[in-house]
SEFISE-950181 format. One record per residue: x, y, z of N, C-alpha, C in turn. Coordinates in steps of 0.05 Angstrom, whole numbers, padded with zeros to 5 digits, always signed. Example, Ala and Ser with C-alpha at 12.3 -4.5 7.8 and 13.67 -1.06 7.14 Angstrom:
<sites>
+00264-00114+00156+00246-00090+00156+00264-00066+00156
+00257-00045+00142+00273-00021+00143+00258+00001+00157
</sites>
This chain:
<sites>
-00275-00580-00514-00257-00558-00505-00262-00554-00474
-00242-00554-00458-00244-00549-00430-00235-00521-00425
-00248-00508-00404-00248-00481-00397-00240-00476-00367
-00222-00455-00363-00215-00448-00335-00221-00419-00331
-00230-00409-00309-00234-00383-00302-00209-00373-00285
-00198-00350-00292-00177-00339-00277-00188-00314-00264
-00191-00316-00237-00202-00292-00223-00180-00272-00214
-00181-00250-00224-00161-00231-00218-00172-00214-00193
-00153-00207-00175-00160-00192-00151-00140-00169-00148
-00119-00175-00132-00097-00157-00129-00072-00165-00145
-00075-00174-00170-00054-00185-00186-00059-00179-00215
-00062-00153-00222-00072-00145-00246-00049-00142-00269
-00038-00165-00275-00016-00166-00295-00016-00192-00311
+00003-00193-00331+00006-00218-00345+00032-00230-00338
+00052-00214-00333+00080-00224-00328+00080-00237-00300
+00094-00258-00296+00097-00272-00270+00070-00276-00256
+00052-00288-00270+00026-00294-00260+00020-00324-00257
+00025-00336-00235+00020-00365-00233-00006-00376-00239
-00028-00360-00230-00056-00372-00234-00061-00373-00265
-00052-00353-00279-00059-00351-00307-00042-00374-00323
-00017-00377-00315-00001-00398-00327-00012-00426-00322
-00021-00430-00297-00031-00456-00291-00057-00460-00306
-00075-00442-00311-00098-00445-00323-00094-00452-00352
-00073-00438-00364-00067-00441-00393-00054-00469-00396
-00041-00479-00377-00028-00506-00380-00048-00529-00378
-00069-00525-00365-00088-00546-00358-00113-00545-00376
-00120-00522-00389-00145-00521-00404-00141-00508-00432
-00158-00513-00449-00156-00501-00477-00163-00472-00476
-00182-00463-00462-00189-00436-00462-00191-00426-00433
-00187-00400-00430-00187-00388-00403-00206-00362-00406
-00217-00355-00383-00234-00331-00381-00221-00313-00359
-00206-00294-00367-00196-00274-00346-00218-00256-00336
-00224-00258-00309-00246-00246-00298-00238-00228-00275
-00252-00202-00276-00249-00184-00253-00276-00178-00244
-00282-00179-00216-00310-00174-00208-00308-00149-00190
-00327-00130-00197-00328-00107-00180-00351-00112-00158
-00341-00118-00136-00356-00130-00112-00365-00105-00095
-00390-00100-00092-00400-00078-00073-00390-00081-00045
-00385-00107-00037-00377-00111-00009-00346-00101-00006
-00330-00104-00026-00304-00093-00025-00305-00064-00024
-00321-00052-00040-00324-00022-00039-00334-00013-00011
-00353-00028-00001-00364-00020+00025-00344-00023+00048
-00325-00040+00044-00305-00044+00063-00282-00022+00064
-00284-00003+00045-00266+00021+00045-00250+00021+00021
-00253+00003+00000-00235+00005-00023-00243+00028-00041
-00268+00034-00041-00279+00055-00061-00270+00084-00056
-00245+00087-00050-00232+00113-00049-00227+00122-00075
-00232+00148-00084-00228+00158-00111-00201+00152-00123
-00181+00156-00109-00153+00151-00120-00148+00122-00127
-00158+00104-00111-00153+00077-00119-00173+00067-00139
-00197+00079-00143-00216+00073-00164-00204+00083-00190
-00193+00107-00190-00180+00117-00214-00157+00100-00224
-00139+00094-00205-00117+00077-00212-00126+00048-00221
-00146+00039-00209-00156+00012-00216-00168+00013-00245
-00180+00036-00253-00190+00037-00280-00167+00036-00299
-00145+00050-00293-00121+00049-00309-00112+00020-00314
-00112+00006-00291-00101-00022-00290-00117-00040-00306
-00143-00038-00302-00161-00057-00317-00159-00051-00348
-00158-00026-00355-00157-00019-00384-00130-00030-00394
-00109-00027-00381-00083-00038-00390-00081-00067-00391
-00094-00080-00371-00095-00110-00372-00113-00119-00396
-00134-00107-00401-00151-00115-00423-00137-00109-00449
-00123-00088-00453-00107-00085-00477-00086-00105-00480
-00071-00113-00460-00050-00131-00463-00063-00160-00470
-00086-00167-00459-00099-00191-00465-00106-00192-00494
-00118-00169-00504-00128-00167-00532-00105-00170-00552
-00080-00160-00542-00055-00164-00559-00049-00193-00563
-00058-00210-00544-00053-00238-00544-00079-00256-00553
-00098-00244-00564-00122-00257-00573-00144-00260-00553
-00140-00248-00531-00162-00250-00509-00174-00225-00502
-00186-00223-00478-00197-00198-00467-00204-00204-00439
-00208-00182-00425-00216-00183-00395-00247-00183-00393
-00257-00198-00378-00285-00199-00372-00291-00185-00346
-00310-00168-00346-00316-00152-00321-00344-00158-00313
-00347-00166-00288-00376-00169-00278-00377-00154-00252
-00403-00148-00244-00407-00132-00220-00427-00149-00202
-00421-00150-00177-00436-00165-00158-00420-00180-00137
-00434-00196-00122-00420-00213-00104-00399-00231-00117
-00375-00231-00109-00353-00245-00124-00360-00276-00128
-00368-00290-00106-00376-00318-00109-00398-00323-00127
-00418-00306-00124-00441-00310-00144-00434-00305-00173
-00418-00284-00178-00410-00279-00203-00391-00301-00216
-00373-00309-00200-00356-00331-00210-00369-00356-00216
-00388-00363-00198-00404-00388-00202-00423-00385-00226
-00434-00363-00230-00451-00358-00255-00434-00363-00279
-00411-00351-00282-00393-00351-00304-00384-00382-00308
-00377-00393-00286-00369-00423-00289-00390-00439-00302
-00416-00434-00294-00438-00449-00305-00443-00442-00335
-00441-00416-00341-00443-00407-00369-00424-00421-00387
-00399-00423-00378-00379-00435-00395-00373-00462-00389
-00386-00474-00371-00382-00502-00363-00352-00506-00355
-00340-00487-00340-00313-00487-00334-00307-00509-00313
-00285-00522-00316-00277-00544-00297-00264-00532-00272
-00250-00510-00274-00234-00501-00252-00231-00470-00250
-00225-00460-00227-00220-00430-00224-00193-00428-00210
-00176-00409-00221-00151-00404-00210-00151-00374-00199
-00137-00369-00177-00135-00343-00165-00112-00341-00146
-00103-00316-00140-00083-00313-00119-00092-00318-00093
-00079-00331-00075-00087-00337-00047-00089-00310-00034
-00109-00305-00017-00113-00280-00002-00098-00280+00023
-00095-00256+00036-00081-00250+00061-00099-00241+00082
-00118-00221+00076-00135-00209+00096-00156-00230+00104
-00168-00222+00126-00192-00241+00136-00214-00241+00116
-00221-00218+00104-00242-00217+00083-00233-00235+00059
-00209-00231+00050-00200-00246+00026-00200-00276+00030
-00192-00285+00053-00191-00313+00060-00220-00324+00062
-00237-00307+00075-00265-00318+00079-00279-00319+00050
-00273-00299+00032-00282-00300+00005-00274-00325-00009
-00246-00329-00005-00235-00354-00019-00249-00380-00009
-00254-00382+00016-00269-00409+00027-00297-00409+00017
-00310-00386+00016-00337-00387+00006-00338-00396-00023
-00320-00387-00037-00317-00394-00067-00309-00423-00069
-00292-00435-00053-00283-00461-00054-00309-00481-00048
-00322-00472-00027-00345-00490-00019-00367-00488-00041
-00372-00466-00053-00393-00464-00074-00385-00479-00099
-00360-00478-00106-00351-00492-00129-00351-00523-00126
-00341-00531-00101-00340-00559-00096-00369-00572-00096
-00389-00557-00087-00418-00566-00088-00426-00571-00116
-00412-00560-00135-00420-00564-00163-00400-00582-00178
-00383-00593-00162-00365-00612-00175-00340-00599-00189
-00335-00574-00181-00313-00560-00195-00291-00552-00175
-00266-00544-00183-00245-00540-00163-00235-00511-00165
-00224-00502-00141-00212-00477-00139-00184-00481-00133
-00166-00469-00148-00136-00469-00143-00129-00440-00132
-00120-00439-00107-00112-00413-00097-00082-00414-00095
-00068-00397-00111-00038-00399-00115-00024-00380-00094
-00005-00392-00079+00010-00376-00061+00033-00359-00076
+00042-00340-00060+00064-00324-00070+00059-00310-00097
+00036-00300-00099+00028-00284-00123+00028-00255-00117
+00014-00248-00092+00013-00221-00083+00040-00212-00069
+00052-00231-00054+00077-00227-00040+00099-00245-00051
+00125-00238-00045+00146-00255-00054+00147-00281-00040
+00144-00281-00012+00142-00305+00003+00112-00308+00014
+00101-00333+00012+00072-00334+00021+00069-00331+00051
+00050-00316+00059+00046-00313+00089+00043-00342+00101
+00055-00345+00123+00052-00371+00135+00073-00393+00127
+00088-00385+00105+00108-00403+00096+00134-00403+00113
+00138-00382+00126+00160-00377+00145+00152-00374+00172
+00157-00389+00191+00148-00387+00220+00171-00395+00238
+00172-00381+00260+00193-00389+00280+00182-00412+00297
+00201-00423+00312+00194-00444+00330+00174-00434+00350
+00153-00449+00355+00133-00442+00377+00113-00419+00371
+00113-00410+00344+00092-00388+00336+00083-00393+00310
+00061-00380+00303+00051-00382+00276+00058-00359+00259
+00076-00339+00269+00086-00318+00253+00109-00305+00267
+00124-00290+00252+00144-00274+00264+00133-00248+00275
+00140-00240+00298+00130-00214+00309+00150-00194+00310
+00175-00199+00301+00197-00180+00299+00210-00181+00270
+00214-00159+00259+00224-00158+00231+00250-00172+00228
+00271-00165+00242+00298-00173+00236+00300-00203+00234
+00290-00221+00254+00293-00250+00249+00276-00260+00224
+00254-00245+00219+00238-00254+00195+00256-00248+00171
+00268-00225+00171+00286-00217+00147+00308-00237+00143
+00320-00247+00164+00342-00264+00161+00332-00291+00150
+00309-00300+00157+00298-00326+00148+00289-00321+00118
+00276-00299+00114+00266-00295+00087+00288-00292+00066
+00309-00279+00074+00332-00274+00057+00344-00301+00046
+00342-00321+00064+00356-00348+00058+00338-00367+00042
+00313-00360+00039+00294-00379+00027+00294-00373-00004
+00297-00392-00022+00298-00389-00050+00268-00382-00058
+00265-00361-00076+00240-00354-00087+00232-00370-00112
+00206-00372-00117+00200-00387-00141+00209-00373-00167
+00209-00389-00188+00221-00379-00212+00199-00356-00224
+00210-00335-00236+00194-00314-00247+00183-00325-00275
+00159-00320-00279+00146-00331-00302+00144-00308-00324
+00148-00316-00347+00144-00297-00371+00112-00292-00376
+00107-00270-00389+00079-00268-00399+00073-00286-00422
+00049-00299-00419+00040-00316-00443+00040-00303-00470
+00045-00315-00490+00044-00305-00517+00015-00304-00528
-00001-00321-00519-00029-00327-00527-00047-00331-00503
-00070-00318-00505-00090-00324-00483-00116-00328-00497
-00122-00352-00505-00146-00358-00520-00172-00357-00500
-00191-00339-00508-00215-00335-00491-00239-00344-00508
-00259-00359-00496-00282-00365-00511-00296-00340-00521
-00309-00343-00544-00325-00322-00557-00350-00318-00542
-00362-00294-00545-00390-00289-00537-00396-00285-00507
-00375-00281-00492-00379-00278-00462-00387-00248-00456
-00410-00246-00441-00420-00221-00433-00400-00206-00413
-00399-00181-00416-00380-00165-00398-00391-00138-00393
-00388-00128-00369-00394-00098-00364-00372-00083-00376
-00379-00057-00383-00359-00037-00393-00336-00034-00373
-00313-00030-00383-00290-00024-00364-00294+00005-00352
-00287+00010-00328-00289+00035-00316-00268+00054-00329
-00273+00082-00327-00255+00102-00337-00247+00119-00315
-00221+00125-00316-00209+00144-00295-00225+00171-00296
-00232+00182-00318-00244+00205-00322-00272+00207-00308
-00284+00185-00304-00311+00182-00292-00310+00184-00260
-00286+00181-00249-00283+00181-00221-00281+00210-00211
-00297+00219-00190-00294+00245-00179-00278+00245-00154
-00266+00267-00151-00250+00270-00125-00223+00259-00126
-00212+00256-00149-00184+00244-00152-00162+00266-00148
-00142+00258-00133-00119+00277-00129-00108+00286-00156
-00103+00311-00159-00093+00323-00184-00067+00310-00193
-00052+00302-00174-00025+00292-00183-00023+00262-00182
-00046+00248-00183-00045+00219-00182-00030+00207-00205
-00013+00187-00198+00003+00173-00221-00014+00156-00235
-00005+00148-00259-00019+00129-00278-00015+00101-00268
-00036+00084-00273-00034+00057-00266-00032+00038-00290
-00026+00011-00285-00025-00006-00305+00002-00022-00308
+00002-00045-00318+00027-00061-00318+00049-00049-00336
+00040-00036-00358+00060-00024-00375+00075-00004-00360
+00062+00015-00345+00071+00036-00328+00089+00022-00308
+00080+00001-00295+00096-00012-00273+00122-00021-00283
+00122-00033-00307+00148-00046-00317+00166-00024-00327
+00156-00003-00336+00173+00021-00345+00185+00033-00320
+00170+00037-00300+00181+00046-00276+00203+00030-00261
+00198+00003-00263+00218-00015-00251+00242-00015-00265
+00240-00015-00292+00266-00015-00308+00281+00011-00303
+00267+00033-00303+00280+00059-00299+00294+00060-00271
+00279+00047-00252+00289+00049-00224+00314+00032-00221
+00314+00007-00235+00337-00009-00232+00361+00002-00246
+00358+00016-00267+00379+00027-00280+00387+00056-00273
+00374+00066-00255+00378+00093-00246+00379+00099-00217
+00356+00100-00205+00354+00106-00177+00363+00086-00157
+00362+00061-00163+00370+00040-00144+00398+00044-00132
+00416+00051-00148+00444+00053-00139+00447+00074-00118
+00430+00093-00118+00430+00115-00099+00412+00110-00074
+00398+00090-00074+00375+00086-00055+00384+00084-00025
+00408+00072-00022+00419+00069+00006+00424+00095+00018
+00434+00112+00002+00443+00139+00011+00421+00160+00013
+00401+00156-00006+00382+00180-00009+00351+00171-00004
+00347+00149+00005+00317+00139+00010+00304+00157+00030
+00316+00170+00047+00304+00187+00066+00304+00216+00059
+00316+00224+00038+00316+00251+00028+00289+00260+00018
+00275+00275+00034+00249+00284+00026+00247+00298+00001
+00265+00318-00002+00264+00336-00027+00275+00318-00052
+00293+00300-00049+00304+00287-00069+00284+00266-00082
+00266+00257-00066+00246+00237-00074+00259+00214-00089
+00279+00204-00076+00295+00183-00088+00284+00153-00081
+00258+00152-00081+00245+00124-00076+00236+00116-00103
+00228+00090-00102+00220+00077-00128+00190+00084-00138
+00175+00093-00120+00145+00098-00127+00132+00075-00138
+00140+00051-00131+00128+00025-00142+00105+00015-00123
+00103+00026-00099+00083+00016-00082+00055+00013-00091
+00044+00033-00107+00018+00029-00119+00017+00003-00136
+00038-00001-00150+00038-00024-00169+00041-00050-00155
+00054-00051-00133+00055-00075-00116+00028-00078-00104
+00015-00057-00095-00012-00061-00083-00031-00073-00101
-00033-00062-00127-00052-00073-00146-00043-00095-00162
-00016-00104-00157-00007-00127-00170-00001-00124-00199
+00004-00099-00208+00013-00094-00236+00041-00100-00237
+00055-00104-00214+00083-00112-00213+00085-00135-00193
+00100-00155-00200+00104-00178-00184+00124-00171-00163
+00119-00177-00138+00138-00173-00116+00161-00193-00120
+00158-00217-00130+00178-00237-00133+00199-00226-00153
+00185-00215-00176+00203-00206-00197+00219-00182-00188
+00207-00163-00174+00222-00141-00162+00244-00148-00145
+00240-00168-00126+00262-00176-00108+00286-00188-00126
+00277-00205-00143+00299-00220-00159+00314-00201-00176
+00303-00182-00189+00316-00163-00206+00333-00145-00189
+00323-00137-00167+00339-00118-00148+00363-00133-00138
+00360-00159-00130+00382-00175-00121+00404-00178-00143
+00395-00182-00167+00414-00183-00192+00427-00157-00196
+00416-00136-00191+00428-00109-00194+00449-00107-00172
+00445-00116-00150+00465-00116-00127+00472-00089-00117
+00493-00087-00102+00503-00064-00089+00487-00055-00064
+00496-00036-00049+00480-00026-00025+00453-00017-00030
+00449-00007-00053+00423+00004-00061+00403-00020-00064
+00412-00041-00078+00396-00065-00083+00389-00079-00056
+00410-00080-00040+00405-00094-00013+00385-00077+00003
+00387-00052+00003+00368-00036+00020+00339-00035+00009
+00338-00038-00018+00313-00039-00030+00298-00064-00025
+00314-00088-00028+00303-00113-00021+00293-00116+00007
+00307-00102+00025+00298-00102+00055+00272-00088+00055
+00268-00066+00040+00239-00054+00042+00219-00072+00030
+00226-00085+00010+00206-00105+00000+00199-00127+00018
+00218-00136+00036+00214-00155+00056+00194-00144+00077
+00197-00118+00083+00178-00106+00101+00149-00112+00094
+00145-00110+00067+00117-00113+00057+00110-00143+00062
+00126-00162+00057+00120-00190+00063+00116-00192+00092
+00133-00181+00108+00130-00182+00137+00105-00176+00148
+00092-00151+00138+00068-00142+00148+00044-00160+00139
+00048-00171+00116+00027-00188+00104+00026-00214+00121
+00050-00225+00130+00048-00250+00146+00037-00246+00173
+00041-00220+00185+00031-00213+00210+00001-00214+00209
-00009-00198+00187-00037-00195+00184-00051-00222+00179
-00039-00239+00164-00051-00266+00158-00054-00281+00184
-00035-00279+00203-00037-00294+00227-00054-00279+00247
-00056-00252+00246-00069-00238+00266-00089-00218+00251
-00109-00229+00238-00127-00211+00221-00141-00188+00235
-00145-00193+00263-00157-00172+00279-00139-00148+00282
-00113-00150+00274-00093-00125+00276-00101-00105+00257
-00119-00109+00239-00127-00090+00221-00144-00068+00235
-00156-00074+00258-00172-00056+00273-00166-00054+00302
-00151-00074+00314-00145-00073+00340-00114-00074+00346
-00107-00065+00370-00078-00062+00377-00066-00090+00375
-00044-00092+00360-00030-00116+00361-00017-00122+00389
-00007-00101+00400+00003-00101+00427-00009-00078+00443
-00030-00081+00458-00041-00060+00472-00022-00046+00493
-00025-00020+00494-00006-00004+00514-00023+00010+00535
-00048+00004+00535-00065+00018+00555-00070+00047+00549
-00069+00054+00523-00071+00082+00515-00099+00092+00521
-00100+00117+00531-00126+00133+00532-00125+00154+00513
-00131+00147+00487-00128+00166+00466-00145+00190+00470
-00137+00214+00463-00151+00237+00467-00174+00238+00446
-00198+00247+00457-00221+00252+00440-00232+00281+00448
-00254+00288+00438-00265+00314+00445-00259+00335+00425
-00269+00360+00428-00267+00381+00410-00240+00389+00404
-00223+00393+00424-00193+00400+00418-00179+00379+00401
-00182+00354+00408-00169+00333+00390-00180+00332+00362
-00205+00338+00361-00218+00337+00333-00207+00361+00317
-00206+00383+00329-00195+00408+00315-00166+00405+00306
-00150+00392+00324-00121+00387+00318-00119+00367+00296
-00137+00346+00296-00135+00327+00277-00142+00337+00250
-00161+00355+00248-00168+00369+00224-00146+00385+00212
-00134+00399+00231-00110+00415+00223-00087+00396+00210
-00085+00373+00223-00066+00355+00214-00073+00345+00184
-00098+00339+00182-00108+00329+00157-00103+00350+00135
-00107+00376+00141-00107+00397+00122-00078+00407+00117
-00059+00398+00133-00031+00408+00131-00029+00436+00142
-00043+00440+00166-00041+00467+00178-00035+00464+00207
-00015+00446+00213-00010+00441+00242+00011+00464+00252
+00023+00479+00235+00046+00497+00244+00073+00486+00243
+00075+00461+00237+00100+00446+00236+00105+00442+00204
+00123+00457+00193+00125+00456+00163+00127+00430+00150
+00147+00412+00161+00152+00388+00148+00127+00369+00150
+00113+00369+00171+00089+00354+00174+00067+00365+00155
+00064+00389+00152+00044+00401+00135+00051+00395+00105
+00078+00397+00098+00085+00390+00073+00077+00361+00063
+00084+00343+00082+00078+00314+00077+00048+00310+00073
+00030+00322+00090+00001+00319+00089-00009+00332+00063
+00003+00353+00053-00005+00366+00029+00002+00349+00005
+00026+00337+00007+00033+00319-00015+00014+00295-00017
+00005+00285+00005-00015+00262+00005-00039+00273-00008
-00050+00293-00002-00074+00303-00014-00072+00310-00045
-00049+00319-00052-00045+00327-00080-00039+00300-00098
-00025+00283-00087-00014+00261-00106-00026+00234-00098
-00042+00232-00074-00050+00207-00067-00028+00187-00059
-00006+00200-00051+00019+00185-00045+00035+00202-00027
+00052+00190-00009+00069+00207+00007+00096+00191+00010
+00118+00207+00013+00146+00196+00016+00144+00181+00043
+00158+00159+00043+00160+00141+00067+00167+00155+00093
+00188+00171+00091+00197+00186+00113+00176+00205+00123
+00160+00217+00103+00136+00235+00111+00115+00219+00125
+00110+00194+00117+00090+00177+00131+00099+00172+00160
+00122+00166+00164+00132+00161+00191+00129+00185+00209
+00139+00208+00200+00138+00232+00217+00109+00241+00222
+00091+00241+00201+00064+00248+00203+00048+00231+00221
+00053+00206+00219+00039+00186+00238+00048+00190+00266
+00075+00195+00270+00086+00201+00297+00074+00225+00308
+00070+00246+00293+00060+00270+00302+00029+00266+00311
+00015+00252+00296-00013+00247+00303-00015+00232+00330
-00001+00209+00330-00004+00192+00353+00011+00197+00379
+00035+00209+00373+00052+00214+00396+00053+00243+00407
+00048+00262+00387+00048+00290+00395+00019+00300+00401
+00000+00294+00382-00028+00300+00388-00041+00278+00406
-00029+00255+00407-00040+00232+00423-00067+00225+00414
-00071+00222+00388-00096+00214+00375-00095+00186+00366
-00116+00170+00368-00116+00142+00362-00105+00136+00334
-00088+00117+00332-00076+00112+00306-00097+00104+00283
-00119+00092+00293-00139+00086+00273-00151+00109+00258
-00152+00132+00272-00160+00158+00257-00141+00164+00235
-00116+00162+00240-00097+00169+00220-00096+00148+00196
-00100+00121+00205-00099+00101+00185-00123+00102+00167
-00146+00112+00177-00170+00114+00161-00164+00136+00140
-00153+00160+00150-00149+00181+00131-00130+00174+00110
-00108+00160+00116-00090+00151+00097-00103+00132+00076
-00121+00114+00085-00135+00097+00067-00155+00111+00049
-00164+00134+00058-00182+00150+00041-00167+00163+00020
-00141+00167+00022-00126+00183+00000-00103+00166-00014
-00090+00148+00000-00068+00133-00011-00076+00115-00032
-00064+00118-00057-00068+00100-00079-00058+00072-00074
-00036+00071-00055-00024+00045-00047-00036+00037-00021
-00060+00047-00014-00073+00039+00011-00078+00010+00015
-00057-00004+00026-00057-00031+00030-00064-00038+00059
-00083-00055+00066-00092-00060+00093-00069-00070+00111
-00052-00088+00100-00030-00099+00117-00011-00077+00122
-00001-00066+00101+00021-00045+00106+00012-00021+00120
-00012-00010+00111-00021+00016+00122-00026+00011+00153
-00043-00009+00160-00051-00012+00188-00026-00019+00205
-00011-00037+00196+00012-00045+00213+00034-00026+00214
+00039-00010+00193+00057+00013+00193+00048+00034+00215
+00022+00039+00214+00010+00058+00234+00014+00047+00263
+00009+00021+00267+00015+00011+00293+00044+00010+00302
+00059+00005+00282+00090+00006+00286+00097+00034+00298
+00088+00055+00284+00094+00083+00293+00081+00090+00320
+00056+00081+00323+00040+00088+00347+00051+00073+00371
+00067+00051+00366+00079+00035+00388+00060+00013+00399
+00038+00007+00382+00021-00015+00390+00026-00039+00372
+00044-00038+00353+00052-00058+00335+00076-00074+00338
+00092-00077+00320+00115-00095+00324+00142-00080+00330
+00140-00055+00332+00164-00038+00340+00175-00046+00365
+00202-00051+00369+00212-00057+00394+00219-00033+00412
+00216-00011+00400+00217+00014+00417+00191+00032+00414
+00169+00020+00429+00143+00032+00426+00139+00060+00434
+00157+00071+00449+00155+00099+00460+00169+00120+00447
+00183+00112+00422+00197+00133+00410+00180+00154+00399
+00191+00178+00398+00174+00201+00388+00191+00214+00369
+00181+00220+00342+00197+00234+00322+00192+00264+00327
+00213+00279+00330+00211+00308+00333+00210+00321+00303
+00187+00333+00298+00185+00343+00271+00204+00364+00264
+00216+00380+00283+00235+00400+00276+00262+00387+00269
+00269+00369+00286+00294+00353+00280+00291+00337+00254
+00269+00325+00250+00265+00310+00226+00267+00328+00202
+00256+00352+00202+00259+00370+00179+00285+00379+00174
+00301+00384+00195+00329+00394+00193+00346+00371+00183
+00340+00347+00189+00356+00324+00181+00350+00316+00152
+00324+00314+00146+00316+00301+00120+00307+00322+00099
+00305+00347+00107+00301+00368+00087+00317+00393+00096
+00345+00388+00097+00362+00410+00109+00361+00437+00094
+00358+00435+00068+00356+00461+00051+00328+00471+00050
+00307+00455+00058+00282+00466+00058+00266+00463+00032
+00277+00449+00012+00266+00445-00015+00239+00432-00014
+00236+00412+00004+00211+00395+00005+00190+00413+00017
+00195+00428+00037+00176+00446+00050+00168+00468+00030
+00188+00479+00017+00182+00500-00003+00162+00492-00024
+00166+00465-00034+00149+00455-00054+00121+00453-00046
+00114+00446-00020+00088+00440-00013+00076+00459+00008
+00092+00478+00017+00082+00501+00034+00090+00525+00023
+00079+00533+00002+00090+00558-00013+00087+00584+00002
+00070+00584+00022+00067+00610+00038+00092+00615+00054
+00110+00596+00056+00136+00603+00071+00159+00607+00050
+00151+00613+00026+00172+00619+00004+00188+00643+00014
+00215+00640+00009+00232+00661+00017+00246+00658+00043
+00236+00639+00060+00245+00635+00087+00264+00611+00083
+00289+00616+00091+00309+00592+00087+00311+00578+00112
+00321+00551+00108+00327+00535+00131+00353+00545+00143
+00356+00542+00170+00338+00525+00188+00313+00539+00199
+00312+00567+00194+00289+00581+00205+00263+00570+00194
+00262+00560+00170+00240+00550+00157+00226+00528+00173
+00241+00514+00188+00229+00490+00203+00219+00500+00231
+00225+00525+00240+00214+00535+00264+00204+00565+00259
+00184+00568+00242+00174+00596+00234+00164+00610+00257
+00153+00596+00279+00142+00611+00301+00165+00627+00319
+00191+00621+00313+00210+00634+00327+00220+00661+00314
+00208+00666+00291+00214+00691+00276+00205+00716+00295
+00220+00738+00291+00213+00763+00304+00183+00772+00295
+00169+00785+00310+00140+00791+00305+00135+00802+00279
+00150+00823+00269+00144+00835+00243+00148+00816+00221
+00172+00802+00222+00178+00783+00200+00159+00760+00201
+00151+00751+00226+00131+00729+00225+00105+00738+00213
+00097+00762+00216+00072+00770+00205+00071+00770+00174
+00094+00768+00162+00094+00768+00132+00084+00741+00121
+00084+00721+00136+00077+00694+00128+00049+00687+00137
+00032+00680+00119+00006+00668+00125+00007+00639+00133
+00019+00634+00156+00022+00608+00166+00014+00605+00196
+00001+00585+00202-00010+00582+00229+00012+00576+00253
+00005+00584+00275+00021+00578+00298+00019+00548+00304
+00038+00535+00317+00035+00506+00322+00009+00499+00338
-00002+00478+00331-00026+00469+00344-00021+00462+00373
+00004+00452+00379+00013+00445+00407+00042+00449+00409
+00052+00456+00430+00081+00459+00436+00092+00429+00438
+00114+00423+00427+00125+00396+00426+00130+00386+00453
+00139+00402+00472+00143+00392+00500+00117+00386+00513
+00096+00400+00507+00070+00395+00518+00057+00369+00508
+00062+00366+00482+00053+00341+00470+00066+00316+00480
+00094+00320+00483+00108+00297+00492+00101+00289+00523
+00097+00309+00538+00087+00305+00566+00060+00292+00566
+00042+00300+00549+00015+00289+00547+00017+00258+00539
+00034+00253+00520+00036+00227+00510+00047+00209+00533
+00067+00218+00547+00080+00203+00567+00059+00195+00590
+00044+00218+00597+00026+00213+00620+00004+00194+00609
-00005+00197+00584-00029+00179+00575-00019+00151+00572
+00005+00146+00567+00013+00118+00563+00028+00108+00590
+00031+00126+00609+00044+00118+00635+00073+00113+00631
+00088+00128+00614+00116+00126+00609+00130+00145+00630
+00150+00135+00643+00164+00151+00661+00185+00168+00645
</sites>
């Protein structure tokens, strides 16, 4: 009897899982393995919302495997050490896993490959498992990656994707393998009260509901803050409970303007992954430096704290930041305007905001989070690096009736749009009725400060 180990990382599913399918095709038994690695936690993964969502995902994956005669094996420790120990225990011939993107993931993969080869065993790292198109598979002439989205999207849209794989009917696992107990969501402290449930079953239900309902309206309503007409699939794409390849192909099959718009957003995810794979330092350093002299000191710290708490005095910004704290998730339009407010209006380093988002976002993905922050800050791939989103205009445009603000900033209840988006303009007595702060900075002053700091005329 020959045995293979399937190492799960950010691909916690059975449907459309090339490493699992390859292992089942080549060996009689497989060991589905997940390793809780302290180094991953130390690198910033161990945020409560992601740990709670991960617990859901692991429990769901284990249940699905048990339905097919198998189970999930959980170990704790250094990933390479734990995989090698399990390989020796089971005398496994090979290990299958999804190829990594980040510098850490690729270094881990190479360490594992070297360790296994030293023992005469093989590692198979499968591409296009975490993303629809493998990072590095699409490159322009004269470069190792696309630095601008639109040409990448044109190339990406023309490349046939691999075939979507069905879930296996049977997953035979050797008996008697030791495993740590699965984590439980209830044991994680500090979880956002409105955090969504994790797991592949939930992901597939959401996808089906989205394709048969919200997708048709996506082109028209995706920026509507109050309408919340987005898929909410990003946490499942991050944890891999949903295949990006399957999501793209099913959205394309659904067709229409909504399908096209949604596929474009899925391509943005692949775009950021290929940028980070080629430039791993962009996770912490400017992709394109602008000579910024980011503000520091007491005033900047106090304004940043007000931003984190949703007490900036700009209602739509505060609503989005409160949604983030309550749900561990934020509407994409909210992410854009809150990031612009921190980096362009308060002129605070994008890394401060990116770290706060990673502390709370259940879909906190290094590639998408860091590179989206850089895109807004103007240090990334945006071709208009000095654009500034005006929070008042954004509120009037994307929350014209004020329903989003009313949902998250209840102290402004009873105040109708458009006055809702500029409460500081209310007459004195009326303004005193609302327990809401004055703006932390005048927009004109913030804009002037940003332009002077970046040297923009």
